TORBA-510855 format. One record per atom (N, C-alpha, C): residue number from 1; residue in three letters; atom name; x, y, z. Coordinates in pm, 1 decimal, always signed. Example, Ala and Ser with C-alpha at 12.3 -4.5 7.8 and 13.67 -1.06 7.14 Angstrom:
REM TORBA-510855
1:ALA:N:+1319.0:-569.0:+780.0 .
1:ALA:CA:+1230.0:-450.0:+780.0 .
1:ALA:C:+1320.0:-330.0:+780.0 .
2:SER:N:+1285.0:-225.0:+708.0 .
2:SER:CA:+1367.0:-106.0:+714.0 .
2:SER:C:+1290.0:+3.0:+787.0 .
***
This chain:
REM TORBA-510855
1:MET:N:+9621.6:+11982.3:+12720.4 .
1:MET:CA:+9612.5:+11915.0:+12591.9 .
1:MET:C:+9486.8:+11828.5:+12589.1 .
2:GLY:N:+9423.2:+11817.6:+12475.7 .
2:GLY:CA:+9301.6:+11739.9:+12462.0 .
2:GLY:C:+9328.1:+11590.3:+12466.8 .
3:ASP:N:+9224.1:+11514.7:+12492.7 .
3:ASP:CA:+9239.5:+11370.2:+12500.3 .
3:ASP:C:+9188.5:+11301.4:+12374.2 .
4:GLN:N:+9173.0:+11377.3:+12268.3 .
4:GLN:CA:+9123.6:+11321.5:+12143.1 .
4:GLN:C:+9241.4:+11280.5:+12055.3 .
5:GLU:N:+9225.5:+11169.2:+11989.2 .
5:GLU:CA:+9331.2:+11118.4:+11903.8 .
5:GLU:C:+9269.0:+11064.3:+11775.6 .
6:ALA:N:+9331.5:+11093.0:+11664.8 .
6:ALA:CA:+9281.7:+11042.6:+11536.6 .
6:ALA:C:+9378.4:+10936.6:+11485.1 .
7:ASP:N:+9326.6:+10821.4:+11451.2 .
7:ASP:CA:+9407.9:+10716.1:+11392.4 .
7:ASP:C:+9409.1:+10741.0:+11241.0 .
8:ILE:N:+9507.8:+10817.1:+11198.0 .
8:ILE:CA:+9513.9:+10861.4:+11058.6 .
8:ILE:C:+9522.9:+10743.1:+10963.1 .
9:GLU:N:+9602.1:+10643.0:+10998.9 .
9:GLU:CA:+9614.1:+10526.6:+10910.7 .
9:GLU:C:+9480.2:+10454.4:+10896.0 .
10:ARG:N:+9405.4:+10446.2:+11004.4 .
10:ARG:CA:+9274.3:+10380.8:+10999.0 .
10:ARG:C:+9178.0:+10460.5:+10911.0 .
11:ILE:N:+9184.3:+10592.2:+10920.9 .
11:ILE:CA:+9098.9:+10676.6:+10837.7 .
11:ILE:C:+9137.1:+10659.9:+10690.5 .
12:LYS:N:+9266.7:+10652.2:+10661.9 .
12:LYS:CA:+9312.4:+10629.7:+10524.1 .
12:LYS:C:+9264.3:+10493.8:+10472.1 .
13:GLU:N:+9272.6:+10391.7:+10558.1 .
13:GLU:CA:+9224.3:+10258.5:+10519.2 .
13:GLU:C:+9074.9:+10262.4:+10488.3 .
14:CYS:N:+9001.7:+10335.8:+10569.0 .
14:CYS:CA:+8857.6:+10350.3:+10547.2 .
14:CYS:C:+8830.4:+10417.1:+10413.1 .
15:ALA:N:+8904.3:+10523.5:+10383.0 .
15:ALA:CA:+8887.1:+10593.9:+10255.3 .
15:ALA:C:+8916.6:+10501.0:+10138.5 .
16:ALA:N:+9023.8:+10424.0:+10149.5 .
16:ALA:CA:+9060.7:+10331.5:+10041.8 .
16:ALA:C:+8955.0:+10221.6:+10025.5 .
17:ALA:N:+8903.6:+10171.1:+10137.1 .
17:ALA:CA:+8800.1:+10067.1:+10131.3 .
17:ALA:C:+8672.6:+10120.6:+10067.4 .
18:LEU:N:+8634.9:+10242.4:+10101.8 .
18:LEU:CA:+8516.0:+10302.7:+10040.5 .
18:LEU:C:+8534.6:+10317.7:+9890.1 .
19:LYS:N:+8654.3:+10352.6:+9847.5 .
19:LYS:CA:+8682.2:+10366.5:+9703.8 .
19:LYS:C:+8672.2:+10230.6:+9635.0 .
20:ARG:N:+8724.4:+10125.9:+9699.8 .
20:ARG:CA:+8715.7:+9991.3:+9640.0 .
20:ARG:C:+8570.3:+9946.7:+9627.7 .
21:VAL:N:+8490.7:+9971.7:+9731.4 .
21:VAL:CA:+8348.3:+9935.4:+9726.0 .
21:VAL:C:+8279.5:+10015.0:+9615.4 .
22:HIS:N:+8309.7:+10143.9:+9607.7 .
22:HIS:CA:+8253.7:+10227.7:+9500.9 .
22:HIS:C:+8287.0:+10169.7:+9364.1 .
23:ASP:N:+8414.1:+10137.3:+9341.8 .
23:ASP:CA:+8456.0:+10084.7:+9211.8 .
23:ASP:C:+8387.6:+9952.2:+9180.0 .
24:THR:N:+8373.6:+9866.8:+9280.4 .
24:THR:CA:+8307.9:+9737.6:+9260.1 .
24:THR:C:+8161.1:+9757.3:+9223.9 .
25:PHE:N:+8091.9:+9841.5:+9298.7 .
25:PHE:CA:+7950.6:+9866.0:+9270.9 .
25:PHE:C:+7931.4:+9934.0:+9135.6 .
26:SER:N:+8024.4:+10017.5:+9094.4 .
26:SER:CA:+8012.3:+10087.6:+8966.1 .
26:SER:C:+8017.2:+9991.0:+8849.0 .
27:LYS:N:+8088.2:+9882.9:+8865.8 .
27:LYS:CA:+8110.3:+9789.4:+8754.9 .
27:LYS:C:+8010.0:+9675.1:+8750.4 .
28:ARG:N:+7933.8:+9655.6:+8856.2 .
28:ARG:CA:+7841.0:+9542.6:+8861.2 .
28:ARG:C:+7709.5:+9578.0:+8793.0 .
29:SER:N:+7656.6:+9479.8:+8723.0 .
29:SER:CA:+7526.2:+9498.8:+8660.5 .
29:SER:C:+7446.6:+9369.7:+8677.3 .
30:ASN:N:+7352.7:+9348.7:+8591.0 .
30:ASN:CA:+7268.3:+9230.3:+8595.5 .
30:ASN:C:+7354.5:+9104.5:+8583.3 .
31:PRO:N:+7356.5:+9019.7:+8686.7 .
31:PRO:CA:+7441.0:+8900.0:+8680.6 .
31:PRO:C:+7394.7:+8798.8:+8576.4 .
32:ALA:N:+7274.0:+8811.2:+8527.4 .
32:ALA:CA:+7221.1:+8716.5:+8429.7 .
32:ALA:C:+7213.8:+8775.7:+8289.6 .
33:LYS:N:+7278.1:+8889.0:+8268.5 .
33:LYS:CA:+7265.4:+8961.1:+8141.0 .
33:LYS:C:+7304.6:+8875.6:+8019.5 .
34:ALA:N:+7403.8:+8794.2:+8032.7 .
34:ALA:CA:+7453.5:+8714.9:+7920.1 .
34:ALA:C:+7375.1:+8585.3:+7900.0 .
35:PHE:N:+7278.0:+8559.9:+7985.9 .
35:PHE:CA:+7206.0:+8433.5:+7978.7 .
35:PHE:C:+7066.9:+8450.3:+7919.4 .
36:GLY:N:+7015.0:+8342.7:+7866.0 .
36:GLY:CA:+6878.9:+8338.6:+7813.4 .
36:GLY:C:+6798.9:+8235.4:+7889.4 .
37:THR:N:+6679.9:+8203.4:+7836.3 .
37:THR:CA:+6594.5:+8106.3:+7905.3 .
37:THR:C:+6657.8:+7967.8:+7906.1 .
38:GLY:N:+6740.6:+7938.4:+7808.5 .
38:GLY:CA:+6807.5:+7808.1:+7805.1 .
38:GLY:C:+6897.2:+7787.3:+7926.0 .
39:GLU:N:+6968.9:+7889.3:+7964.4 .
39:GLU:CA:+7060.6:+7878.7:+8078.4 .
39:GLU:C:+6987.6:+7894.2:+8212.4 .
40:LEU:N:+6889.3:+7985.4:+8216.1 .
40:LEU:CA:+6820.0:+8012.7:+8343.0 .
40:LEU:C:+6698.4:+7923.1:+8365.7 .
41:GLY:N:+6648.2:+7864.2:+8261.1 .
41:GLY:CA:+6539.4:+7768.4:+8277.7 .
41:GLY:C:+6400.0:+7821.3:+8254.1 .
42:SER:N:+6379.7:+7953.4:+8267.0 .
42:SER:CA:+6244.4:+8004.1:+8242.6 .
42:SER:C:+6248.4:+8153.3:+8210.7 .
43:GLN:N:+6148.0:+8194.8:+8134.1 .
43:GLN:CA:+6134.7:+8336.6:+8101.0 .
43:GLN:C:+6102.2:+8417.3:+8226.3 .
44:ARG:N:+6028.4:+8356.7:+8316.6 .
44:ARG:CA:+5990.3:+8424.9:+8440.5 .
44:ARG:C:+6114.8:+8464.1:+8521.8 .
45:LEU:N:+6209.6:+8374.7:+8532.3 .
45:LEU:CA:+6333.6:+8403.6:+8603.4 .
45:LEU:C:+6413.8:+8510.0:+8528.7 .
46:LEU:N:+6418.2:+8500.6:+8397.6 .
46:LEU:CA:+6487.1:+8600.5:+8316.5 .
46:LEU:C:+6422.7:+8738.1:+8333.9 .
47:ASP:N:+6290.3:+8743.5:+8336.4 .
47:ASP:CA:+6218.9:+8869.8:+8358.6 .
47:ASP:C:+6250.2:+8927.1:+8497.1 .
48:ALA:N:+6259.3:+8839.6:+8596.5 .
48:ALA:CA:+6292.0:+8884.9:+8732.7 .
48:ALA:C:+6430.3:+8949.5:+8735.5 .
49:PHE:N:+6526.6:+8888.9:+8667.0 .
49:PHE:CA:+6660.6:+8947.8:+8660.0 .
49:PHE:C:+6659.0:+9080.8:+8585.5 .
50:ASP:N:+6580.6:+9089.9:+8479.6 .
50:ASP:CA:+6570.9:+9215.6:+8405.3 .
50:ASP:C:+6509.7:+9326.4:+8491.6 .
51:GLU:N:+6407.0:+9292.8:+8567.8 .
51:GLU:CA:+6345.5:+9391.5:+8656.6 .
51:GLU:C:+6444.6:+9433.9:+8765.4 .
52:PHE:N:+6514.3:+9335.7:+8819.7 .
52:PHE:CA:+6616.5:+9365.9:+8920.0 .
52:PHE:C:+6721.3:+9459.9:+8860.7 .
53:ASP:N:+6763.8:+9431.7:+8738.1 .
53:ASP:CA:+6865.5:+9513.7:+8672.4 .
53:ASP:C:+6819.3:+9658.0:+8658.0 .
54:SER:N:+6694.8:+9678.2:+8617.6 .
54:SER:CA:+6641.4:+9813.9:+8601.7 .
54:SER:C:+6640.8:+9888.6:+8734.4 .
55:ASN:N:+6591.2:+9824.8:+8839.1 .
55:ASN:CA:+6588.4:+9886.3:+8971.3 .
55:ASN:C:+6729.4:+9906.3:+9026.2 .
56:TRP:N:+6814.6:+9808.5:+9002.0 .
56:TRP:CA:+6950.5:+9812.2:+9053.8 .
56:TRP:C:+7028.7:+9928.9:+8993.1 .
57:LYS:N:+7008.3:+9957.7:+8865.6 .
57:LYS:CA:+7080.2:+10068.3:+8801.7 .
57:LYS:C:+7054.3:+10200.3:+8872.9 .
58:VAL:N:+6927.9:+10226.1:+8905.3 .
58:VAL:CA:+6892.3:+10350.6:+8973.1 .
58:VAL:C:+6952.1:+10353.2:+9113.1 .
59:ARG:N:+6932.2:+10246.1:+9187.0 .
59:ARG:CA:+6982.3:+10241.3:+9324.7 .
59:ARG:C:+7135.4:+10238.3:+9328.3 .
60:ARG:N:+7194.8:+10167.1:+9235.2 .
60:ARG:CA:+7340.9:+10158.5:+9228.7 .
60:ARG:C:+7400.7:+10296.4:+9203.8 .
61:ARG:N:+7342.3:+10373.4:+9117.6 .
61:ARG:CA:+7392.9:+10508.3:+9088.5 .
61:ARG:C:+7390.5:+10594.0:+9215.2 .
62:LYS:N:+7280.1:+10588.0:+9288.9 .
62:LYS:CA:+7270.3:+10664.7:+9413.8 .
62:LYS:C:+7372.9:+10614.8:+9515.0 .
63:LEU:N:+7384.9:+10483.9:+9525.5 .
63:LEU:CA:+7477.9:+10424.7:+9620.4 .
63:LEU:C:+7622.4:+10459.8:+9584.8 .
64:THR:N:+7658.8:+10450.3:+9459.2 .
64:THR:CA:+7796.6:+10480.9:+9420.2 .
64:THR:C:+7827.5:+10629.2:+9440.7 .
65:ASP:N:+7730.5:+10715.5:+9417.7 .
65:ASP:CA:+7751.6:+10858.5:+9444.8 .
65:ASP:C:+7780.5:+10881.6:+9592.9 .
66:GLU:N:+7702.8:+10816.1:+9678.6 .
66:GLU:CA:+7723.3:+10829.8:+9822.9 .
66:GLU:C:+7857.4:+10770.6:+9866.1 .
67:LEU:N:+7893.1:+10655.6:+9810.2 .
67:LEU:CA:+8021.8:+10594.0:+9844.4 .
67:LEU:C:+8138.0:+10684.0:+9804.2 .
68:LEU:N:+8128.8:+10743.2:+9687.3 .
68:LEU:CA:+8234.9:+10832.5:+9641.7 .
68:LEU:C:+8243.5:+10955.3:+9731.4 .
69:SER:N:+8129.7:+11006.1:+9772.3 .
69:SER:CA:+8127.0:+11121.3:+9862.1 .
69:SER:C:+8192.5:+11086.4:+9996.5 .
70:LEU:N:+8157.6:+10970.8:+10052.0 .
70:LEU:CA:+8218.6:+10927.8:+10178.1 .
70:LEU:C:+8368.5:+10905.2:+10163.6 .
71:HIS:N:+8409.3:+10850.6:+10050.3 .
71:HIS:CA:+8552.5:+10832.1:+10023.8 .
71:HIS:C:+8624.9:+10966.3:+10028.1 .
72:LYS:N:+8569.2:+11064.3:+9960.3 .
72:LYS:CA:+8632.6:+11196.8:+9954.9 .
72:LYS:C:+8638.7:+11260.8:+10093.8 .
73:ILE:N:+8531.3:+11246.6:+10170.0 .
73:ILE:CA:+8527.5:+11304.1:+10305.3 .
73:ILE:C:+8633.9:+11240.5:+10393.9 .
74:THR:N:+8642.3:+11107.3:+10393.2 .
74:THR:CA:+8739.7:+11040.7:+10480.5 .
74:THR:C:+8882.3:+11066.6:+10434.9 .
75:LYS:N:+8904.4:+11073.4:+10304.5 .
75:LYS:CA:+9039.3:+11102.7:+10253.9 .
75:LYS:C:+9080.1:+11244.6:+10292.6 .
76:THR:N:+8989.2:+11338.5:+10277.0 .
76:THR:CA:+9017.0:+11476.8:+10315.0 .
76:THR:C:+9044.2:+11486.8:+10464.8 .
77:ALA:N:+8967.4:+11413.5:+10543.9 .
77:ALA:CA:+8988.4:+11414.4:+10689.7 .
77:ALA:C:+9127.7:+11362.7:+10723.2 .
78:ALA:N:+9167.9:+11251.6:+10664.4 .
78:ALA:CA:+9301.0:+11195.3:+10691.7 .
78:ALA:C:+9409.9:+11292.5:+10648.9 .
79:ASP:N:+9396.5:+11349.0:+10530.8 .
79:ASP:CA:+9495.9:+11445.2:+10482.2 .
79:ASP:C:+9503.4:+11566.8:+10574.0 .
80:SER:N:+9388.7:+11614.8:+10619.0 .
80:SER:CA:+9384.4:+11732.0:+10706.8 .
80:SER:C:+9447.8:+11701.9:+10842.0 .
81:TYR:N:+9412.8:+11586.8:+10900.9 .
81:TYR:CA:+9473.3:+11548.9:+11028.9 .
81:TYR:C:+9625.1:+11539.0:+11015.6 .
82:GLU:N:+9671.0:+11479.2:+10906.9 .
82:GLU:CA:+9814.6:+11464.1:+10884.0 .
82:GLU:C:+9882.8:+11600.3:+10872.4 .
83:GLN:N:+9821.2:+11690.4:+10798.8 .
83:GLN:CA:+9877.7:+11823.7:+10780.6 .
83:GLN:C:+9883.7:+11899.6:+10913.0 .
84:VAL:N:+9775.1:+11895.0:+10988.3 .
84:VAL:CA:+9771.0:+11964.5:+11117.5 .
84:VAL:C:+9874.2:+11904.9:+11212.8 .
85:ASP:N:+9884.4:+11773.2:+11214.4 .
85:ASP:CA:+9981.2:+11706.5:+11301.0 .
85:ASP:C:+10123.9:+11747.2:+11265.5 .
86:SER:N:+10153.1:+11752.7:+11137.1 .
86:SER:CA:+10285.9:+11793.3:+11091.3 .
86:SER:C:+10315.5:+11938.4:+11127.1 .
87:GLU:N:+10217.9:+12025.0:+11104.7 .
87:GLU:CA:+10236.5:+12167.0:+11136.6 .
87:GLU:C:+10255.1:+12187.9:+11286.7 .
88:LEU:N:+10180.1:+12114.6:+11366.2 .
88:LEU:CA:+10193.3:+12125.6:+11511.3 .
88:LEU:C:+10331.2:+12076.7:+11556.3 .
89:ALA:N:+10376.0:+11965.5:+11503.0 .
89:ALA:CA:+10508.0:+11912.6:+11538.8 .
89:ALA:C:+10617.4:+12012.8:+11501.9 .
90:ASN:N:+10607.3:+12072.1:+11383.2 .
90:ASN:CA:+10706.1:+12173.2:+11341.2 .
90:ASN:C:+10703.6:+12294.9:+11432.6 .
91:ALA:N:+10585.2:+12340.3:+11469.1 .
91:ALA:CA:+10572.6:+12456.5:+11557.5 .
91:ALA:C:+10633.3:+12426.9:+11694.6 .
92:LEU:N:+10610.7:+12306.8:+11745.6 .
92:LEU:CA:+10666.8:+12269.7:+11875.6 .
92:LEU:C:+10819.8:+12259.4:+11869.0 .
93:ARG:N:+10872.7:+12205.4:+11759.5 .
93:ARG:CA:+11019.0:+12199.6:+11743.0 .
93:ARG:C:+11079.0:+12339.8:+11738.7 .
94:GLU:N:+11014.6:+12429.1:+11665.1 .
94:GLU:CA:+11062.8:+12567.7:+11657.5 .
94:GLU:C:+11056.9:+12635.0:+11793.9 .
95:SER:N:+10950.8:+12611.1:+11867.1 .
95:SER:CA:+10936.7:+12668.5:+12000.2 .
95:SER:C:+11046.0:+12615.5:+12093.1 .
96:ASP:N:+11072.3:+12487.0:+12083.6 .
96:ASP:CA:+11178.5:+12427.6:+12165.7 .
96:ASP:C:+11314.9:+12487.8:+12131.2 .
97:LYS:N:+11339.9:+12510.2:+12002.1 .
97:LYS:CA:+11467.6:+12570.6:+11959.6 .
97:LYS:C:+11481.8:+12710.3:+12018.4 .
98:ARG:N:+11374.2:+12789.6:+12010.7 .
98:ARG:CA:+11377.3:+12926.3:+12063.4 .
98:ARG:C:+11400.2:+12927.3:+12214.6 .
99:ASP:N:+11345.3:+12828.1:+12281.2 .
99:ASP:CA:+11358.1:+12820.4:+12427.5 .
99:ASP:C:+11486.7:+12749.1:+12470.4 .
100:GLY:N:+11568.4:+12705.6:+12375.0 .
100:GLY:CA:+11693.9:+12638.8:+12405.0 .
100:GLY:C:+11678.6:+12493.7:+12447.6 .
101:ARG:N:+11562.8:+12435.4:+12422.7 .
101:ARG:CA:+11544.2:+12292.5:+12455.4 .
101:ARG:C:+11584.0:+12207.9:+12335.9 .
102:THR:N:+11629.7:+12090.3:+12362.7 .
102:THR:CA:+11661.4:+11997.9:+12253.5 .
102:THR:C:+11559.9:+11885.2:+12255.6 .
103:GLY:N:+11520.3:+11842.9:+12138.1 .
103:GLY:CA:+11423.0:+11734.9:+12126.5 .
103:GLY:C:+11489.2:+11600.9:+12144.8 .
104:SER:N:+11408.6:+11500.2:+12175.2 .
104:SER:CA:+11464.6:+11367.0:+12191.9 .
104:SER:C:+11445.9:+11284.7:+12068.4 .
***
């Protein structure tokens, strides 16, 4: 038997965390969008936030796409490990029944 072990619950937690990060990043935009020079103090600062917002939109889209992809990969991995583990356990129980062994 191999010495490799998958912590399925940890993989599921990772998938869920990636989804939460994805959702958070998808909803965030320019933090100063609702403010003007009166609140921020200068047009220069407002312009800096606007430039950040423009750059952030492009980078955020790429980042959220990657986060969603990683979420799907880790979720699929956890589901696959769980399915294989279940199928293996069932096969071993059936084999034990055929051989007249009883499980504990």
